[in-house]
C-alpha positions as CSV (number, residue, x, y, z in Angstrom):
1,M,58.9,102.7,124.7
2,C,58.7,106.1,126.2
3,G,59.2,109.8,125.9
4,I,62.0,111.1,128.1
5,S,63.0,114.7,128.9
6,G,64.8,116.7,131.5
7,F,67.5,119.3,132.4
8,A,70.6,119.8,134.4
9,G,72.6,122.8,135.6
10,F,75.1,123.5,138.3
11,N,74.3,127.2,138.8
12,T,70.7,126.5,140.0
13,D,69.2,124.6,142.9
14,Y,66.0,123.3,141.3
15,T,64.7,122.0,144.7
16,A,64.7,125.6,146.0
17,E,61.6,126.2,143.7
18,K,60.4,122.6,143.6
19,G,56.9,123.4,142.5
20,R,58.0,125.5,139.5
21,W,60.6,123.1,138.2
22,T,58.3,120.1,138.7
23,R,55.6,121.8,136.7
24,I,58.2,122.4,133.9
25,L,59.1,118.7,134.0
26,V,55.4,117.7,133.8
27,S,54.8,120.1,130.8
28,M,57.8,118.6,129.0
29,R,56.7,115.0,129.4
30,E,53.1,115.9,128.6
31,K,54.3,117.2,125.3
32,L,55.7,113.7,124.6
33,S,52.6,111.8,125.9
34,H,51.9,110.4,122.5
35,R,55.0,108.2,122.9
36,G,53.3,106.4,125.8
37,R,50.5,107.2,128.1
38,D,50.5,104.3,130.5
39,T,52.5,105.7,133.4
40,V,54.4,108.9,134.2
41,G,57.0,110.1,136.6
42,E,59.4,112.9,137.6
43,Y,62.6,113.2,139.6
44,L,64.0,116.4,140.9
45,A,67.4,116.9,142.6
46,P,69.3,120.1,143.3
47,N,71.1,120.0,139.9
48,C,69.0,117.7,137.8
49,G,65.4,117.1,136.7
50,L,64.1,114.0,134.9
51,S,60.6,113.2,133.5
52,Q,59.2,110.3,131.6
53,T,56.0,109.2,130.0
54,R,55.8,105.4,129.5
55,L,54.5,102.9,127.0
56,T,54.4,99.7,129.0
57,I,55.9,96.7,127.1
58,R,57.9,94.9,129.8
59,D,57.0,94.7,133.5
60,L,53.6,96.3,132.9
61,Y,53.0,97.2,136.5
62,G,56.4,97.4,138.3
63,G,58.6,99.2,135.8
64,N,57.6,102.8,136.4
65,Q,60.3,105.5,135.8
66,P,62.4,107.3,136.8
67,I,64.1,104.5,138.7
68,V,66.3,105.7,141.5
69,R,68.8,103.6,143.4
70,R,71.2,104.5,146.2
71,R,74.7,103.5,147.0
72,G,75.6,105.0,150.4
73,A,74.7,108.7,150.3
74,E,74.8,108.9,146.5
75,E,71.8,108.7,144.1
76,Y,71.6,107.2,140.6
77,A,68.5,108.0,138.6
78,I,67.5,106.8,135.1
79,I,64.9,107.5,132.5
80,Y,64.9,105.4,129.4
81,N,63.3,104.9,126.0
82,G,63.9,101.6,124.2
83,E,64.3,97.9,124.5
84,I,67.3,95.8,125.6
85,Y,67.3,92.4,124.0
86,N,70.1,90.8,126.0
87,C,68.6,91.8,129.3
88,D,68.5,88.3,130.8
89,E,72.2,87.7,130.3
90,L,73.1,91.1,131.8
91,K,70.8,90.5,134.8
92,E,72.5,87.1,135.5
93,D,75.9,88.8,135.6
94,L,74.7,91.6,137.8
95,S,72.9,89.2,140.2
96,S,76.2,87.3,140.6
97,K,77.8,90.6,141.7
98,G,75.2,91.1,144.5
99,Y,72.6,93.3,142.8
100,S,69.0,92.7,143.9
101,F,66.3,93.5,141.4
102,E,63.0,95.0,142.5
103,T,61.4,94.9,139.0
104,T,61.6,92.8,135.8
105,T,62.1,95.8,133.6
106,D,65.3,96.3,131.5
107,T,65.5,99.9,132.8
108,E,66.7,98.7,136.2
109,V,69.3,96.4,134.5
110,I,70.8,99.4,132.6
111,L,71.0,101.4,135.8
112,Y,72.7,98.6,137.7
113,A,75.1,98.0,134.8
114,Y,76.1,101.6,134.9
115,M,76.6,101.5,138.7
116,E,78.8,98.4,138.3
117,Y,80.7,99.2,135.1
118,G,80.4,103.0,134.5
119,I,80.0,104.6,131.1
120,E,81.5,101.5,129.4
121,S,78.4,99.6,130.4
122,V,76.7,100.9,127.2
123,N,78.9,98.6,125.2
124,M,77.3,95.6,126.9
125,L,73.8,96.5,125.6
126,N,72.1,94.9,122.6
127,G,69.1,96.9,121.8
128,I,67.5,100.2,120.8
129,F,67.8,102.9,123.3
130,A,68.1,106.5,124.4
131,Y,68.5,107.1,128.1
132,A,69.7,109.6,130.6
133,I,71.4,108.8,133.9
134,W,72.0,111.3,136.7
135,D,75.1,110.3,138.8
136,S,75.2,112.4,142.0
137,A,78.5,110.8,143.0
138,E,80.3,112.2,139.9
139,R,78.0,115.2,139.5
140,R,77.2,114.4,135.9
141,L,74.3,113.8,133.6
142,M,74.9,111.3,130.8
143,L,72.8,111.0,127.6
144,F,73.3,107.7,125.8
145,R,72.0,106.8,122.3
146,D,72.1,103.4,120.6
147,R,74.6,102.4,117.9
148,C,72.4,103.0,114.9
149,G,70.4,105.9,116.1
150,I,67.1,104.0,116.2
151,K,65.9,106.0,119.2
152,P,66.1,109.8,119.2
153,L,67.6,112.2,121.8
154,F,67.7,115.9,121.2
155,Y,69.3,118.6,123.4
156,T,70.4,122.2,123.7
157,V,72.8,123.9,126.0
158,K,71.9,127.4,127.2
159,D,73.1,129.6,129.9
160,G,75.1,126.9,131.6
161,S,72.3,124.4,131.6
162,I,71.4,121.4,129.4
163,V,67.9,120.6,128.3
164,F,67.1,117.3,126.5
165,A,64.1,115.4,125.2
166,S,63.1,112.5,122.9
167,E,61.7,115.1,120.4
168,P,62.5,118.8,119.9
169,K,59.0,120.0,120.8
170,A,59.6,119.3,124.5
171,L,62.7,121.5,124.6
172,F,60.6,124.5,123.9
173,L,58.7,124.1,127.2
174,Y,61.9,125.1,129.1
175,P,62.1,128.8,130.1
176,G,64.0,130.8,127.6
177,I,64.2,128.2,124.8
178,K,62.1,128.8,121.7
179,A,61.9,127.4,118.2
180,E,64.1,129.4,115.9
181,A,65.6,128.9,112.5
182,D,68.7,130.3,110.9
183,L,70.2,130.0,107.4
184,N,71.7,126.5,108.2
185,S,68.2,125.4,109.3
186,F,67.0,126.1,105.8
187,R,70.1,124.6,104.2
188,E,69.3,121.4,106.0
189,V,65.6,121.4,105.0
190,L,66.1,122.7,101.4
191,G,69.4,121.1,100.6
192,L,69.7,117.9,102.5
193,G,66.1,117.3,103.6
194,P,64.4,115.1,104.4
195,A,67.8,113.8,105.6
196,R,69.7,115.6,108.3
197,T,73.3,116.1,109.1
198,E,74.1,113.8,111.9
199,G,73.8,115.6,115.3
200,N,71.9,118.5,113.7
201,G,68.5,119.2,115.2
202,V,67.7,121.8,112.4
203,F,66.2,124.3,114.8
204,K,68.8,127.0,115.8
205,G,70.8,125.8,118.8
206,V,69.2,122.3,118.8
207,K,71.4,119.3,118.4
208,E,71.0,115.5,118.7
209,I,73.2,113.0,120.4
210,K,75.0,111.3,117.6
211,Y,74.3,107.6,117.1
212,G,76.7,105.4,119.1
213,S,77.6,108.3,121.3
214,V,77.2,109.5,124.9
215,G,76.9,113.1,125.9
216,I,78.4,114.0,129.3
217,F,77.3,117.2,131.2
218,S,79.2,118.2,134.3
219,P,80.5,121.3,136.0
220,D,83.3,121.3,133.4
221,G,80.7,121.7,130.6
222,F,79.3,119.4,127.9
223,R,81.2,116.9,125.7
224,E,80.1,114.1,123.4
225,E,82.1,110.9,123.0
226,R,81.7,108.0,120.5
227,Y,81.5,104.6,122.1
228,W,80.8,102.8,118.8
229,S,81.6,103.3,115.1
230,L,81.9,101.1,112.0
231,K,85.3,99.5,111.6
232,S,86.7,98.1,108.4
233,R,88.1,94.6,108.7
234,Q,89.3,91.9,106.2
235,H,86.6,89.3,105.6
236,T,88.2,85.9,105.3
237,E,85.3,83.5,105.5
238,S,84.0,81.5,102.5
239,Y,80.7,82.4,101.0
240,E,79.0,79.3,102.5
241,K,80.2,80.3,106.0
242,T,79.1,83.9,105.4
243,V,75.6,82.7,104.5
244,E,75.5,80.5,107.5
245,Y,76.5,83.2,110.0
246,T,74.3,85.8,108.4
247,S,71.4,83.5,108.7
248,Y,72.2,82.9,112.4
249,L,72.5,86.6,113.1
250,I,69.1,87.4,111.5
251,K,67.3,84.5,113.2
252,D,68.8,85.5,116.6
253,A,67.9,89.2,116.2
254,V,64.3,88.3,115.4
255,K,64.1,85.8,118.3
256,R,65.5,88.4,120.7
257,Q,63.1,91.1,119.5
258,M,60.1,88.9,120.1
259,V,60.6,89.3,123.9
260,S,57.7,91.3,125.3
261,D,55.0,91.2,127.9
262,V,52.4,92.2,125.3
263,P,51.8,90.6,121.8
264,V,54.2,91.4,119.0
265,C,52.9,91.8,115.4
266,S,54.8,92.5,112.1
267,F,54.5,94.7,109.0
268,L,54.2,92.5,106.0
269,S,54.7,94.4,102.7
270,G,55.3,91.4,100.5
271,G,59.0,92.4,100.0
272,V,61.7,90.0,100.8
273,D,62.8,91.9,103.9
274,S,59.5,92.1,105.8
275,C,58.7,88.5,104.7
276,I,61.9,87.2,106.3
277,V,61.1,88.9,109.5
278,T,57.5,87.8,109.4
279,A,58.4,84.2,108.7
280,L,60.8,84.0,111.6
281,A,58.4,85.7,114.0
282,S,55.6,83.4,112.9
283,R,57.7,80.3,113.5
284,Y,58.7,81.6,116.9
285,L,55.1,82.1,118.0
286,E,53.9,78.8,116.5
287,E,56.4,77.0,118.7
288,K,54.7,78.7,121.7
289,G,51.2,78.0,120.5
290,G,50.6,81.5,119.2
291,R,49.7,83.1,115.9
292,L,51.3,86.3,114.5
293,N,49.3,89.4,113.6
294,T,50.4,90.9,110.3
295,F,49.5,94.1,108.5
296,S,50.0,95.3,104.9
297,F,49.4,98.8,103.5
298,D,48.2,100.2,100.3
299,F,46.3,103.1,98.8
300,T,42.8,103.2,97.4
301,G,42.9,103.1,93.6
302,N,46.5,101.9,93.3
303,D,45.3,98.7,91.6
304,K,43.9,100.9,88.9
305,Y,46.4,103.7,88.7
306,F,49.8,102.0,89.5
307,K,52.6,102.9,87.1
308,S,55.5,100.6,86.9
309,N,58.9,102.3,86.7
310,S,62.6,101.4,87.2
311,F,62.3,102.3,90.9
312,Q,59.0,100.6,91.7
313,P,58.5,97.8,89.1
314,E,55.5,96.0,90.6
315,Q,52.9,96.0,93.2
316,D,53.1,94.1,96.5
317,R,49.7,92.7,97.1
318,P,50.2,89.4,95.1
319,Y,53.3,88.6,97.3
320,V,51.4,89.3,100.5
321,D,48.9,86.7,99.4
322,K,51.6,84.2,98.7
323,M,52.9,84.7,102.2
324,L,49.4,84.1,103.6
325,A,49.3,80.8,101.7
326,A,52.7,79.8,103.1
327,Y,52.2,80.8,106.8
328,D,49.3,80.8,109.2
329,L,49.0,84.5,109.8
330,E,46.2,86.7,111.3
331,H,46.4,89.3,108.5
332,T,44.8,92.7,108.1
333,Y,44.9,94.7,104.8
334,L,45.0,98.4,105.6
335,F,44.2,101.2,103.1
336,C,44.5,104.9,103.0
337,D,42.4,107.2,100.7
338,Q,43.8,110.3,99.0
339,K,42.3,112.9,101.3
340,E,43.4,111.1,104.4
341,L,46.9,110.9,103.0
342,A,47.0,114.6,102.2
343,D,45.6,115.5,105.6
344,E,48.3,113.4,107.3
345,L,51.0,115.6,105.8
346,Y,50.4,118.1,108.6
347,A,50.3,115.4,111.4
348,S,53.6,114.0,110.2
349,V,55.2,117.4,110.7
350,D,53.6,117.5,114.1
351,A,55.1,114.1,114.8
352,K,58.6,114.9,113.5
353,D,58.8,118.7,114.3
354,L,60.2,119.0,110.8
355,P,59.1,118.5,107.1
356,G,59.8,114.8,106.2
357,M,59.4,112.4,103.4
358,S,56.1,114.0,102.5
359,D,53.4,111.3,101.8
360,V,55.9,108.5,102.5
361,D,56.0,109.8,106.1
362,A,52.3,110.7,106.2
363,S,51.2,107.2,105.0
364,L,53.4,105.4,107.5
365,L,52.0,107.6,110.3
366,H,48.4,106.7,109.2
367,F,49.1,103.0,109.0
368,C,50.9,103.0,112.4
369,R,47.8,104.6,113.9
370,R,45.7,101.9,112.5
371,V,48.0,99.1,113.7
372,K,48.0,100.5,117.2
373,E,44.3,99.7,117.3
374,H,45.4,96.0,117.4
375,N,49.0,95.9,118.8
376,K,51.5,97.9,120.8
377,V,54.7,96.4,119.4
378,T,55.6,95.6,115.8
379,L,58.6,94.2,113.9
380,T,59.6,95.8,110.6
381,G,61.9,94.9,107.7
382,E,63.6,98.3,107.7
383,C,67.4,98.7,107.0
384,A,68.0,95.5,105.0
385,D,68.5,97.5,101.8
386,E,71.1,99.8,103.3
387,I,73.0,96.9,104.9
388,F,72.8,94.3,102.1
389,G,73.0,96.7,99.1
390,G,69.4,96.7,97.8
391,Y,69.1,100.2,96.4
392,P,69.6,101.2,92.8
393,W,72.6,103.4,93.7
394,F,74.5,100.3,94.7
395,H,74.1,99.0,91.2
396,R,73.5,101.7,88.6
397,E,76.6,103.5,87.3
398,E,75.1,107.0,87.2
399,F,74.5,106.8,91.0
400,F,77.5,104.8,91.9
401,K,79.9,107.3,90.3
402,A,78.0,110.4,91.4
403,D,80.2,112.9,93.3
404,T,77.4,113.5,95.8
405,F,74.9,111.6,97.9
406,P,73.6,109.0,95.4
407,W,70.0,109.2,96.6
408,S,69.9,112.9,95.8
409,I,72.1,113.4,92.8
410,N,70.1,116.2,91.1
411,M,69.7,119.5,93.1
412,Q,68.1,121.4,90.3
413,M,64.5,120.9,91.3
414,R,65.3,122.1,94.8
415,K,67.1,125.2,93.6
416,D,64.7,126.1,90.8
417,I,61.7,126.7,93.2
418,L,63.6,129.2,95.4
419,K,63.7,132.9,95.1
420,P,67.0,133.6,93.3
421,A,68.4,135.9,96.0
422,L,67.7,133.2,98.7
423,E,69.2,130.5,96.5
424,A,72.3,132.6,96.1
425,E,72.6,133.2,99.8
426,L,72.0,129.6,100.9
427,K,74.6,128.2,98.4
428,L,72.9,124.8,98.6
429,D,75.4,123.1,96.3
430,D,78.3,124.1,98.5
431,Y,76.5,123.0,101.7
432,V,75.5,119.6,100.4
433,K,79.0,119.0,98.9
434,Q,80.7,119.9,102.2
435,A,78.4,117.5,104.1
436,Y,79.2,114.8,101.5
437,Y,82.9,115.3,101.7
438,N,82.8,115.4,105.5
439,S,81.1,112.0,105.5
440,L,83.6,110.5,103.0
441,A,86.4,111.6,105.4
442,E,84.9,109.4,108.1
443,V,84.8,106.2,106.0
444,P,87.1,103.6,107.7
445,A,89.6,102.7,105.0
446,L,90.8,99.1,104.5
447,E,94.3,98.6,103.3
448,G,94.6,96.9,99.9
449,E,91.3,97.8,98.5
450,D,91.2,99.0,94.8
451,E,89.2,102.0,93.7
452,Q,86.1,100.0,92.9
453,Q,86.1,98.3,96.3
454,K,86.8,101.5,98.1
455,R,83.8,103.1,96.4
456,R,81.6,100.2,97.4
457,R,82.7,100.7,101.0
458,E,81.9,104.5,100.7
459,I,78.4,103.8,99.3
460,S,77.7,101.3,102.0
461,F,79.0,103.7,104.7
462,L,77.0,106.7,103.4
463,N,73.8,104.6,103.3
464,I,74.2,103.5,106.9
465,K,75.2,107.0,108.1
466,W,72.6,109.0,106.2
467,F,69.8,107.1,104.4
468,M,69.3,104.4,107.0
469,T,69.2,106.9,109.9
470,T,66.7,109.0,107.9
471,L,64.3,106.0,107.6
472,L,64.8,105.0,111.2
473,D,64.0,108.6,112.2
474,R,60.8,108.4,110.1
475,M,59.9,105.0,111.6
476,D,60.3,106.2,115.2
477,R,58.2,109.4,114.8
478,A,55.5,107.8,112.7
479,S,55.1,104.8,115.1
480,M,55.6,106.6,118.4
481,Y,53.1,109.4,117.4
482,S,50.5,106.8,118.2
483,G,52.3,105.0,120.9
484,L,53.4,102.0,118.7
485,E,56.8,100.5,119.4
486,A,58.6,99.6,116.1
487,R,61.5,97.1,116.4
488,V,64.0,96.7,113.6
489,P,65.8,93.3,113.6
490,F,68.0,94.1,110.6
491,A,69.5,97.1,112.5
492,D,70.9,94.8,115.2
493,H,74.5,96.2,115.5
494,R,76.0,92.7,115.0
495,I,74.4,92.4,111.6
496,V,75.5,96.0,110.6
497,E,79.1,95.4,111.7
498,Y,79.4,92.0,110.1
499,V,77.8,92.7,106.7
500,F,79.6,96.0,106.4
501,N,82.8,94.1,105.9
502,V,81.4,91.3,103.6
503,P,82.8,91.8,100.1
504,W,80.4,93.0,97.4
505,E,80.6,89.8,95.4
506,Y,79.1,88.1,98.4
507,K,76.4,90.7,99.0
508,C,75.4,90.6,95.3
509,H,76.2,86.9,94.9
510,N,76.0,85.8,91.2
511,G,74.8,89.2,90.3
512,V,71.6,88.9,92.3
513,V,70.6,92.0,94.3
514,K,70.9,91.2,98.0
515,G,72.0,87.7,97.0
516,L,73.6,87.1,100.4
517,L,70.4,87.9,102.2
518,R,68.3,85.8,99.9
519,D,70.6,82.8,100.2
520,S,70.6,83.2,104.0
521,A,66.7,82.8,103.9
522,K,66.5,79.8,101.7
523,G,63.8,77.4,102.8
524,L,62.1,80.2,104.7
525,L,60.1,81.8,101.9
526,P,58.5,80.7,98.7
527,D,61.0,81.2,95.8
528,E,58.6,83.7,94.1
529,I,59.0,86.0,97.1
530,L,62.6,85.2,97.9
531,Y,63.8,86.2,94.4
532,R,61.3,88.9,93.4
533,R,62.6,92.2,92.2
534,K,62.9,94.9,94.8
535,S,59.9,97.2,95.1
536,P,60.1,99.8,97.8
537,Y,57.5,101.1,100.3
538,P,54.2,101.7,98.5
539,K,53.1,105.1,97.4
540,T,49.9,106.3,95.8
541,Y,49.6,106.7,92.0
542,N,46.0,107.9,92.2
543,P,45.7,111.2,90.3
544,E,43.2,112.4,92.9
545,Y,46.0,112.8,95.4
546,E,47.9,115.2,93.0
547,V,44.7,117.2,92.5
548,I,44.3,117.7,96.2
549,L,48.0,118.7,96.6
550,K,48.0,121.1,93.7
551,K,44.9,122.8,95.0
552,R,46.4,123.2,98.5
553,L,49.7,124.6,97.2
554,R,47.9,127.0,94.9
555,D,45.9,128.3,97.9
556,I,49.2,128.8,99.8
557,L,50.7,130.8,96.9
558,A,47.6,132.9,96.6
559,D,47.8,134.0,100.3
560,Y,50.8,136.3,100.6
561,G,50.6,135.9,104.4
562,Q,51.7,132.3,104.1
563,P,55.4,131.9,105.1
564,L,56.3,129.8,102.1
565,N,55.9,132.8,99.8
566,A,58.9,134.4,101.5
567,I,61.3,131.6,100.2
568,V,59.9,130.3,96.9
569,D,59.7,131.7,93.4
570,K,56.0,131.7,92.6
571,P,56.3,131.3,88.7
572,A,58.7,128.4,89.2
573,V,56.4,126.7,91.7
574,M,53.5,127.2,89.3
575,R,55.5,125.5,86.6
576,L,56.1,122.6,88.9
577,I,52.3,122.4,89.6
578,T,51.3,122.4,85.9
579,A,54.1,120.2,84.6
580,P,53.2,116.5,83.7
581,S,54.0,114.2,86.6
582,D,57.1,112.1,86.3
583,Y,57.3,109.3,88.9
584,G,60.5,107.9,87.4
585,K,62.8,110.8,88.3
586,P,63.0,111.1,92.1
587,W,64.7,114.1,93.7
588,F,65.3,112.1,96.9
589,G,65.4,108.3,97.3
590,Q,63.3,106.2,95.1
591,L,59.8,107.5,95.9
592,M,60.0,111.3,96.0
593,A,59.3,112.7,92.6
594,A,57.5,115.9,91.5
595,P,54.2,115.2,93.4
596,Q,56.3,114.6,96.6
597,M,58.0,118.0,96.0
598,I,54.6,119.6,96.0
599,A,53.8,117.8,99.2
600,Y,57.1,118.7,100.7
601,L,56.5,122.4,100.0
602,I,53.1,122.1,101.8
603,Q,54.9,120.6,104.8
604,I,57.6,123.3,104.8
605,N,54.9,126.0,104.8
606,Y,53.1,124.3,107.7
607,W,56.3,123.9,109.6
608,M,57.3,127.5,109.2
609,D,53.8,128.7,110.2
610,K,53.6,126.3,113.2
611,Y,56.8,127.5,114.7
612,N,56.7,131.1,113.4
613,L,59.9,130.6,111.5
614,S,61.5,132.9,108.8
615,V,64.7,133.1,106.9
């Protein structure tokens, strides 16, 4: 994994001031050094500059980037962030066509595939990736992003040049580009946040290459093209065949993602998703004489203060213990105390360049930092709920029938805390509604579906397009902030494509939530784990955390110089602070209730102050 950055322009000869533009490339990749500090490199041509900071996972000593190859008088250069899981098959094909490899890294494979097959080569890749290729023959810079948006790639076009980076923070090192916000920035943060409209970088003028897309910058300008999108197809296989093929896809995805030149570990929450991934990874290593490192996370005091609710019915620790009895794992229990969690709210904004899922982000960042002390690569169980229908909004009528995003059906808490004049100007209801309808218009219809089936498909599409990408964004920033590579087997595009078209009565077979996934893992997990009720990522219930949050938010409100005071209605926020906590009524997802709104406001204040932003 890596941090990549660079620029291109056809009105400038960067080599005429080589020292200046090289220093800019260095400053940009240094801003991303947390994503990997093992090796660095720059490439400067008359119309393009590329820089990269690398976390070595494959070809530890020979895979330095940028990689540059020549064909006659023309140069092809690549910088890349990600992992390609079908690298060996691609390498065999390219070798048969006469390509000679100087490294064992997948970066070189991607570049040769482009040189042989052009832009269409991206369709051959199975993996997680964001990469840039400079093609001097065609005089174009291409920015590729993986099908599910697992790896980030932001950009801005200014004065005839394009500037890009793995994270927005590096863009602001380029001359003339600074962090700014406009009304739409605040509509994103206050209306849709912590989700983002696809392609929207929130900062004024900043965009992100959309998932499954390639951006092409040439003397004709910039354009973005989709190379992949979800398609609706009739599913004709029996349930038994569907279970069999689903099982194959999951096993194959985990096996492919175990490929690494450094040890791979896994997150083990005790939920069915992470347990499936852990069990398969453990079996893979056992066959090779190895033992899997696993890590679980919780908060100090949760055993005493945990409050069961409809979204989080039970704790995870007992199920982790059951996995340890079933598999020979090298396990570490990790904990976070309340002050650490509150302090990490600021670091998680630093990591993401934006307010995020408050303590849900902050805790993951803390745990990833701790895991990095042991391993450089981890597998996670992310995305299974979005793909297989695990969330309450797939099942509960009030969510299913809501005429808005089902994970955020109540906008009232968001609006109540704003100054009335700002709330009237932002028109958050209209902004969110338009984003929702725009997404519904993209749902690939399937002829013959009734209204119930059509709505099932819409909910599935919305979850993949919005909620899954939000969690993948969170995972990338939280893990890469400490130089930890997180792999997501369930987000293998083959699984996403296949299960998207599986009928609901299969996904929820016999009325069991994620019944298809559970049946595909029979014999892999103890039944107590395989059929446990869904319980999401852990959060703290310790009242000490709320005390810390409320004190910090009061201090912000008491200091009129703090930027949050320009956007919030102080009496309304004070009512939020003093009201009894209700963990059972989230305003986003399953975990973000009133305490998380307090944390979110603290993050917004820090974000505005850090980047000197105002409405």
